[in-house]
Backbone as JSON Lines, residues from 0, in Angstrom:
{"i":0,"aa":"M","n":[0.83,-1.17,0.0],"ca":[0.0,0.0,0.0],"c":[0.88,1.25,0.0]}
{"i":1,"aa":"P","n":[0.59,2.23,-0.84],"ca":[1.45,3.4,-0.94],"c":[1.44,4.23,0.35]}
{"i":2,"aa":"L","n":[2.58,4.84,0.66],"ca":[2.72,5.64,1.86],"c":[1.78,6.84,1.86]}
{"i":3,"aa":"H","n":[1.57,7.46,0.72],"ca":[0.72,8.65,0.67],"c":[-0.7,8.35,1.09]}
{"i":4,"aa":"R","n":[-1.13,7.1,0.92],"ca":[-2.48,6.73,1.34],"c":[-2.58,6.77,2.87]}
{"i":5,"aa":"F","n":[-1.55,6.29,3.55],"ca":[-1.52,6.35,5.01],"c":[-1.47,7.8,5.47]}
{"i":6,"aa":"R","n":[-0.61,8.58,4.85],"ca":[-0.45,9.98,5.23],"c":[-1.76,10.74,5.03]}
{"i":7,"aa":"R","n":[-2.45,10.48,3.94],"ca":[-3.7,11.15,3.67],"c":[-4.72,10.84,4.75]}
{"i":8,"aa":"Q","n":[-4.78,9.59,5.18],"ca":[-5.73,9.22,6.21],"c":[-5.37,9.88,7.54]}
{"i":9,"aa":"Y","n":[-4.09,9.98,7.83],"ca":[-3.65,10.59,9.08],"c":[-4.04,12.06,9.12]}
{"i":10,"aa":"E","n":[-3.87,12.75,8.03],"ca":[-4.19,14.17,7.98],"c":[-5.69,14.41,8.11]}
{"i":11,"aa":"Q","n":[-6.5,13.42,7.78],"ca":[-7.94,13.59,7.81],"c":[-8.57,13.13,9.13]}
{"i":12,"aa":"L","n":[-7.76,12.75,10.1],"ca":[-8.32,12.34,11.38],"c":[-8.94,13.55,12.07]}
{"i":13,"aa":"S","n":[-10.13,13.37,12.59],"ca":[-10.76,14.45,13.35],"c":[-10.16,14.48,14.75]}
{"i":14,"aa":"Q","n":[-10.37,15.57,15.45],"ca":[-9.87,15.68,16.81],"c":[-10.49,14.6,17.7]}
{"i":15,"aa":"F","n":[-11.77,14.29,17.44],"ca":[-12.45,13.26,18.22],"c":[-11.78,11.9,18.02]}
{"i":16,"aa":"K","n":[-11.49,11.56,16.76],"ca":[-10.87,10.27,16.47],"c":[-9.46,10.2,17.04]}
{"i":17,"aa":"R","n":[-8.71,11.29,16.96],"ca":[-7.38,11.32,17.57],"c":[-7.47,11.11,19.07]}
{"i":18,"aa":"G","n":[-8.43,11.76,19.7],"ca":[-8.63,11.6,21.13],"c":[-8.98,10.17,21.5]}
{"i":19,"aa":"R","n":[-9.81,9.55,20.67],"ca":[-10.16,8.14,20.9],"c":[-8.95,7.24,20.8]}
{"i":20,"aa":"I","n":[-8.14,7.46,19.78],"ca":[-6.93,6.65,19.58],"c":[-5.98,6.83,20.75]}
{"i":21,"aa":"I","n":[-5.79,8.06,21.18],"ca":[-4.9,8.32,22.31],"c":[-5.44,7.67,23.57]}
{"i":22,"aa":"G","n":[-6.73,7.73,23.78],"ca":[-7.34,7.08,24.93],"c":[-7.14,5.57,24.92]}
{"i":23,"aa":"M","n":[-7.28,4.96,23.75],"ca":[-7.07,3.52,23.64],"c":[-5.61,3.16,23.92]}
{"i":24,"aa":"K","n":[-4.68,3.97,23.39],"ca":[-3.26,3.69,23.64],"c":[-2.92,3.9,25.11]}
{"i":25,"aa":"E","n":[-3.49,4.92,25.74],"ca":[-3.25,5.14,27.16],"c":[-3.81,4.0,28.01]}
{"i":26,"aa":"A","n":[-4.86,3.36,27.52],"ca":[-5.46,2.24,28.23],"c":[-4.65,0.96,28.04]}
{"i":27,"aa":"G","n":[-3.61,1.03,27.2],"ca":[-2.73,-0.12,27.01],"c":[-3.05,-0.96,25.79]}
{"i":28,"aa":"W","n":[-3.92,-0.48,24.91],"ca":[-4.25,-1.23,23.71],"c":[-3.07,-1.19,22.75]}
{"i":29,"aa":"S","n":[-2.95,-2.23,21.94],"ca":[-1.93,-2.26,20.9],"c":[-2.38,-1.36,19.75]}
{"i":30,"aa":"A","n":[-1.43,-1.0,18.9],"ca":[-1.75,-0.16,17.74],"c":[-2.7,-0.9,16.81]}
{"i":31,"aa":"R","n":[-2.5,-2.19,16.65],"ca":[-3.35,-2.97,15.76],"c":[-4.79,-3.03,16.28]}
{"i":32,"aa":"R","n":[-4.93,-3.25,17.59],"ca":[-6.26,-3.33,18.17],"c":[-6.98,-1.97,18.1]}
{"i":33,"aa":"A","n":[-6.25,-0.88,18.39],"ca":[-6.83,0.45,18.3],"c":[-7.23,0.77,16.86]}
{"i":34,"aa":"A","n":[-6.43,0.33,15.89],"ca":[-6.73,0.58,14.49],"c":[-7.98,-0.18,14.06]}
{"i":35,"aa":"C","n":[-8.1,-1.42,14.5],"ca":[-9.3,-2.2,14.17],"c":[-10.55,-1.56,14.75]}
{"i":36,"aa":"Q","n":[-10.44,-1.07,15.97],"ca":[-11.59,-0.46,16.64],"c":[-11.98,0.87,16.0]}
{"i":37,"aa":"S","n":[-10.98,1.64,15.56],"ca":[-11.27,2.96,14.99],"c":[-11.46,2.92,13.48]}
{"i":38,"aa":"G","n":[-11.22,1.78,12.87],"ca":[-11.43,1.65,11.43],"c":[-10.29,2.24,10.6]}
{"i":39,"aa":"G","n":[-9.07,2.2,11.11],"ca":[-7.93,2.76,10.38],"c":[-6.81,1.74,10.26]}
{"i":40,"aa":"Y","n":[-5.62,2.27,10.05],"ca":[-4.42,1.45,9.92],"c":[-3.57,1.59,11.17]}
{"i":41,"aa":"D","n":[-2.82,0.53,11.49],"ca":[-2.0,0.58,12.69],"c":[-0.87,1.59,12.58]}
{"i":42,"aa":"C","n":[-0.35,1.84,11.39],"ca":[0.71,2.84,11.26],"c":[0.16,4.25,11.5]}
{"i":43,"aa":"V","n":[-1.11,4.47,11.2],"ca":[-1.74,5.77,11.47],"c":[-1.86,5.96,12.97]}
{"i":44,"aa":"V","n":[-2.22,4.89,13.68],"ca":[-2.33,4.95,15.13],"c":[-0.95,5.24,15.74]}
{"i":45,"aa":"R","n":[0.08,4.58,15.22],"ca":[1.43,4.81,15.74],"c":[1.89,6.24,15.5]}
{"i":46,"aa":"R","n":[1.59,6.78,14.34],"ca":[1.97,8.17,14.05],"c":[1.26,9.14,14.98]}
{"i":47,"aa":"C","n":[-0.02,8.89,15.2],"ca":[-0.8,9.74,16.09],"c":[-0.2,9.71,17.49]}
{"i":48,"aa":"W","n":[0.13,8.53,17.97],"ca":[0.72,8.35,19.29],"c":[2.1,9.01,19.37]}
{"i":49,"aa":"D","n":[2.92,8.81,18.33],"ca":[4.25,9.41,18.3],"c":[4.19,10.94,18.32]}
{"i":50,"aa":"Q","n":[3.22,11.49,17.61],"ca":[3.05,12.94,17.59],"c":[2.7,13.45,18.99]}
{"i":51,"aa":"L","n":[1.84,12.74,19.69],"ca":[1.48,13.14,21.04],"c":[2.71,13.1,21.95]}
{"i":52,"aa":"I","n":[3.5,12.05,21.85],"ca":[4.7,11.92,22.68],"c":[5.68,13.05,22.38]}
{"i":53,"aa":"R","n":[5.84,13.39,21.11],"ca":[6.73,14.5,20.74],"c":[6.23,15.82,21.32]}
{"i":54,"aa":"E","n":[4.92,16.07,21.22],"ca":[4.35,17.32,21.75],"c":[4.49,17.37,23.27]}
{"i":55,"aa":"M","n":[4.31,16.25,23.93],"ca":[4.42,16.21,25.38],"c":[5.86,16.46,25.83]}
{"i":56,"aa":"S","n":[6.82,15.99,25.06],"ca":[8.22,16.18,25.45],"c":[8.61,17.66,25.36]}
{"i":57,"aa":"F","n":[7.92,18.44,24.53],"ca":[8.21,19.86,24.45],"c":[7.51,20.64,25.56]}
{"i":58,"aa":"T","n":[6.36,20.19,26.0],"ca":[5.62,20.93,27.01],"c":[6.04,20.57,28.43]}
{"i":59,"aa":"I","n":[6.53,19.37,28.65],"ca":[6.94,18.95,29.99],"c":[8.46,18.99,30.05]}
{"i":60,"aa":"R","n":[8.98,20.08,30.51],"ca":[10.42,20.24,30.65],"c":[10.72,20.62,32.09]}
{"i":61,"aa":"P","n":[11.8,20.13,32.61],"ca":[12.15,20.54,33.96],"c":[12.49,22.02,34.0]}
{"i":62,"aa":"S","n":[12.05,22.68,35.03],"ca":[12.32,24.11,35.12],"c":[13.73,24.34,35.63]}
{"i":63,"aa":"S","n":[14.31,25.42,35.21],"ca":[15.63,25.76,35.73],"c":[15.41,26.75,36.87]}
{"i":64,"aa":"G","n":[16.06,26.53,37.93],"ca":[15.89,27.4,39.08],"c":[15.78,26.59,40.33]}
{"i":65,"aa":"H","n":[15.41,27.23,41.39],"ca":[15.32,26.54,42.69],"c":[14.06,25.72,42.78]}
{"i":66,"aa":"P","n":[14.17,24.51,43.3],"ca":[12.94,23.72,43.51],"c":[12.13,24.31,44.65]}
{"i":67,"aa":"E","n":[10.84,24.23,44.54],"ca":[9.98,24.81,45.57],"c":[9.42,23.76,46.46]}
């Protein structure tokens, strides 16, 4: 299956569907199981999850300064 088909589907995910996928992954579901439940591909689920992890690593940084 061509890569652009996966990418196209990923770009068309609604916020609701992304939230559902993230919730399933947080609950410990595999990418394949979350994909079957949401009607997508497992690589799309992995990309969605990876994007969340990348965004979280930018927002959660240790502060510099004295601990309170």
